[in-house]
C-alpha positions in Angstrom: -105.6 -3.4 53.5 -102.6 -5.1 54.0 -98.9 -4.4 53.1 -96.2 -7.1 53.1 -92.6 -6.0 53.2 -89.9 -8.9 53.3 -91.5 -11.4 56.0 -93.5 -9.0 57.7 -97.3 -8.3 57.0 -98.8 -4.7 58.2 -102.3 -4.1 58.6 -105.2 -5.0 60.4 -105.2 -8.2 62.5 -101.4 -7.9 62.3 -98.9 -6.5 65.0 -97.5 -3.0 65.2 -94.7 -2.4 62.7 -91.7 -0.6 64.3 -89.7 1.6 62.4 -86.6 2.9 64.3 -85.6 6.0 62.6 -81.6 6.2 62.8 -81.7 9.2 60.6 -78.4 11.2 61.2 -77.7 9.9 64.5 -75.0 7.6 63.3 -73.0 11.0 63.4 -71.1 9.9 59.8 -69.7 6.8 61.9 -70.5 3.5 60.2 -69.5 1.5 63.5 -72.3 3.9 65.4 -74.7 3.2 62.9 -73.9 -0.7 63.0 -74.2 -0.4 66.8 -78.0 1.2 66.5 -78.8 -1.5 64.0 -77.3 -4.2 66.7 -79.6 -2.7 69.3 -82.6 -2.2 67.4 -82.4 -5.9 66.2 -82.1 -7.1 69.8 -85.1 -5.2 71.0 -87.5 -6.2 68.3 -87.5 -3.5 65.8 -88.8 -4.4 62.2 -87.0 -1.9 60.1 -84.4 0.7 60.9 -84.4 3.5 58.4 -81.9 6.1 57.2 -82.0 9.3 55.0 -80.3 9.5 51.8 -79.7 13.1 50.5 -77.0 15.1 49.2 -76.8 18.7 50.7 -76.4 20.2 47.1 -79.8 18.6 45.9 -81.6 19.1 49.1 -80.9 23.1 50.0 -79.5 26.0 48.3 -76.1 26.6 49.1 -76.9 29.6 51.5 -78.8 27.8 53.5 -77.8 27.9 57.2 -77.7 24.2 57.4 -76.1 23.4 54.2 -72.7 22.8 55.9 -74.2 20.3 58.6 -76.2 18.5 56.1 -73.2 18.1 53.7 -71.2 16.6 56.9 -74.1 14.4 57.8 -75.3 12.9 54.4 -74.8 9.0 54.2 -72.2 8.4 52.0 -73.4 6.1 48.7 -70.9 3.1 49.7 -72.5 2.9 53.0 -75.9 2.1 51.6 -74.6 -1.3 50.2 -72.5 -1.9 53.8 -75.6 -1.3 56.0 -78.2 -2.9 54.1 -76.0 -6.2 54.0 -75.4 -5.7 57.7 -79.1 -5.4 58.2 -79.8 -8.7 56.5 -77.3 -10.5 58.8 -79.1 -9.1 61.7 -82.6 -10.1 60.2 -83.8 -6.7 60.4 -85.3 -4.5 57.4 -83.1 -1.8 56.0 -85.2 1.4 55.0 -84.2 5.0 53.8 -85.9 8.1 53.0 -84.9 9.6 49.5 -84.8 13.3 49.0 -84.3 13.4 45.5 -84.5 11.2 42.3 -80.7 9.8 42.3 -81.2 8.5 45.8 -83.8 6.4 44.5 -81.3 4.8 42.2 -78.9 4.5 45.0 -81.8 2.7 46.8 -82.6 0.4 44.3 -79.0 -0.8 44.0 -79.1 -1.8 47.4 -82.7 -3.6 46.7 -84.7 -1.7 49.5 -88.0 -3.5 50.2 -90.0 0.0 50.5 -89.5 3.6 50.5 -90.3 6.4 52.8 -91.1 9.9 51.8 -90.5 12.8 54.4 -93.2 15.2 55.0 -91.7 18.1 53.3 -91.5 16.2 50.3 -95.3 15.4 50.1 -95.7 17.8 47.3 -92.6 16.9 45.4 -94.5 15.0 42.7 -91.6 14.0 40.6 -89.8 12.2 43.3 -93.0 10.5 44.6 -93.5 9.6 40.8 -90.0 7.9 40.7 -90.4 5.9 44.1 -94.0 4.7 42.7 -92.4 3.5 39.6 -90.3 1.0 41.3 -93.6 -0.8 42.3 -92.4 -0.9 45.8 -94.5 -0.3 49.3 -94.4 3.3 50.1 -94.9 5.2 53.7 -95.8 8.6 53.3 -95.5 11.2 56.2 -98.2 13.6 56.3 -96.8 16.5 58.4 -97.7 20.1 57.5 -99.9 18.8 55.0 -103.8 19.3 54.6 -106.0 16.6 53.9 -106.4 17.9 50.3 -102.6 17.8 49.9 -102.5 14.2 51.3 -105.0 13.2 49.2 -103.3 14.9 45.9 -100.1 13.0 47.1 -102.1 9.6 47.3 -103.4 9.9 44.1 -100.1 10.7 42.3 -98.3 7.6 43.9 -101.5 5.5 43.0 -101.4 7.1 39.3 -97.2 6.7 39.0 -97.9 2.8 40.0 -98.2 2.6 44.0 -100.4 -0.1 45.1 -99.5 -0.5 48.5 -99.3 2.8 50.5 -99.0 3.7 54.0 -100.0 7.3 55.3 -98.4 8.2 58.7 -99.6 10.8 60.6 -97.1 13.3 61.8 -96.5 16.5 63.2 -93.3 18.2 61.5 -91.8 19.8 64.7 -89.0 18.6 66.8 -90.6 18.1 69.3 -94.3 19.1 68.9 -96.4 20.7 71.2 -98.7 18.1 73.4 -101.9 20.2 72.0 -100.8 20.2 68.3 -100.2 16.2 68.2 -103.8 15.6 67.5 -104.0 11.7 67.6 -107.6 12.0 66.3 -106.0 12.5 62.7 -105.3 8.9 62.6 -109.3 7.9 62.3 -109.7 10.9 59.9 -106.9 9.3 57.9 -108.3 5.8 58.0 -112.0 7.0 57.0 -110.6 8.8 53.9 -108.1 6.3 52.8 -109.6 2.9 53.2 -107.1 1.5 50.8 -104.1 2.5 52.7 -102.5 1.3 56.0 -102.1 4.2 58.6 -99.3 4.9 60.9 -97.7 7.5 63.2 -94.3 9.2 62.9 -93.6 10.9 66.2 -91.2 13.2 67.4 -92.6 14.0 71.0 -90.9 13.2 74.0 -91.6 9.4 75.5 -93.8 7.0 74.0 -97.5 8.4 75.4 -98.4 9.5 72.0 -97.4 6.1 70.2 -99.4 4.3 72.8 -102.4 6.5 72.0 -102.0 6.4 68.0 -102.3 2.5 68.3 -105.4 2.4 70.4 -106.9 4.6 67.8 -105.9 2.1 65.1 -102.4 3.0 64.1 -100.7 -0.3 62.7 -97.2 1.5 61.8 -95.0 3.4 64.6 -92.0 5.5 63.7 -89.7 6.9 66.2 -86.2 8.4 66.2 -83.4 5.9 68.1 -80.4 7.3 69.8 -77.4 5.6 71.8 -77.9 8.7 73.9 -79.6 11.9 73.9 -76.5 13.6 75.4 -74.6 13.0 72.0 -74.3 16.1 69.5 -76.6 16.4 66.6 -79.9 17.4 65.2 -81.7 14.3 65.9 -80.4 13.0 69.3 -82.5 15.6 71.5 -86.0 14.1 70.5 -85.2 10.3 69.8 -85.7 7.5 72.4 -82.5 5.7 73.7 -82.5 2.2 72.9 -83.8 1.1 76.3 -86.4 3.6 75.8 -87.8 2.0 72.4 -87.7 -1.4 73.8 -90.1 -0.2 76.8 -92.3 1.2 74.1 -92.4 -2.1 72.1 -93.2 -3.8 75.2 -95.9 -1.5 76.3 -97.5 -1.4 72.8 -97.3 -5.3 72.5 -99.3 -5.3 75.9 -101.6 -2.8 74.7 -102.3 -4.9 71.5 -103.3 -7.6 73.8 -105.9 -5.5 75.7 -107.3 -4.1 72.7 -108.4 -7.6 71.9 -111.0 -8.5 69.2 -113.9 -6.0 69.9 -116.2 -8.9 70.2 -118.7 -8.4 73.1 -118.8 -11.7 75.3 -117.7 -12.8 79.0 -114.0 -13.9 78.8 -113.4 -17.3 80.0 -112.0 -16.1 83.6 -115.1 -14.0 83.9 -117.9 -17.1 83.8 -116.5 -18.0 87.1 -117.7 -14.9 88.5 -121.1 -14.8 87.2 -122.9 -16.5 90.0 -120.9 -14.6 92.9 -121.6 -11.1 91.0 -125.2 -11.5 90.1 -128.2 -11.5 91.7 -130.9 -14.3 92.5 -134.4 -14.2 93.7 -134.9 -14.7 97.4 -138.1 -14.7 99.6 -138.5 -11.4 101.9 -140.9 -13.1 104.1 -142.0 -16.9 105.0 -144.8 -17.9 102.6 -147.1 -21.2 103.1 -147.5 -24.1 100.2 -150.1 -22.6 97.6 -149.0 -18.8 97.9 -149.1 -17.0 95.0 -145.8 -15.1 94.3 -146.4 -11.1 94.8 -143.6 -8.8 93.9 -143.4 -7.3 97.3 -142.3 -11.1 98.5 -139.3 -11.2 96.3 -135.6 -9.9 97.1 -132.7 -9.9 95.1 -129.4 -10.7 96.5 -126.1 -12.2 95.6 -125.1 -15.3 94.7 -127.3 -16.1 91.7 -127.7 -19.6 92.3 -131.4 -20.2 91.9 -133.7 -18.1 89.7 -131.9 -14.9 88.2 -133.1 -11.6 88.9 -133.7 -11.0 85.3 -136.7 -13.7 85.4 -138.7 -11.7 88.1 -141.6 -11.2 86.3 -141.9 -14.5 85.1 -142.1 -15.3 88.6 -145.0 -13.1 89.9 -148.1 -14.9 89.9 -146.8 -18.4 90.0 -148.1 -20.7 92.9 -145.6 -22.2 95.6 -145.4 -25.9 95.6 -143.6 -25.7 99.1 -143.7 -23.8 102.3 -140.9 -21.4 102.4 -139.0 -19.3 104.9 -137.8 -15.6 104.7 -134.5 -15.7 103.0 -135.1 -18.6 101.0 -133.6 -18.8 97.5 -136.2 -19.3 94.8 -135.9 -22.2 92.3 -138.3 -23.1 89.4 -138.8 -26.7 91.0 -140.6 -24.6 94.2 -143.0 -22.9 91.8 -146.1 -24.5 90.3 -145.6 -23.8 86.5 
């Protein structure tokens, strides 16, 4: 399964796709949002992601977070400005819509794909609205059972989605180490062969993303911030830009290490074969015409004559020449 977003291809055989979740870490300052975009573009991030919501369509007015959400909401007019800025910086602009109207906002700026938050995996009307655009969908699966993830996937498919990525996620900020359960990445891969599998992470550092890629994740989403010292709900568990850059470098190294899976000697190993493997040597002097017995054979490095693995083919053969103790045995010495 592959997903094309802009000029990027996501899936087996392609580099890990990195999403830097800016979320609310713009702190209501468009210049700060642009600075984060600049930094992410410079370090090789594929897409930056924001969140498109209104407090009044997200939580009840009595909710303790209502005021903060209202303050942090991304203004409608910013969507166009930030999307255009991302084009200039050659980085993809993504955002998570939290209601159906916000899908319309994002369609106005031609987002190339959609992200569904874990909490909205059961918000089928939103899923259906997003699916109706025909664009790729990243679906986070935090809080969900396998059955709920399957139902959401089916809802998207029935409503028109053809390209879906399922992201393993633990919806704690941050999650406990023992709860991260990276093996779920393999579970998702087995149960959703039509999907690309990724990992949306909120844990400290980047060890979990490294493990996720090793287990088959093709997408890594991680919050990014200019500084964890800034005030705001998403800063404390985000990576600072230099840390995000380190994560990308380490995962690119890991991708090289993972290789193709084909079991064969690599080119630089071939020169080690003779020195590392054993050949057959004589344990004692023997006259011409002597029949080789197993007790006469020693197995030593380097393997410059008959290989140790051929010893059964040597037993019972007649020496054509007299030999000394420690001589390397070669086929030319035997009457075959």
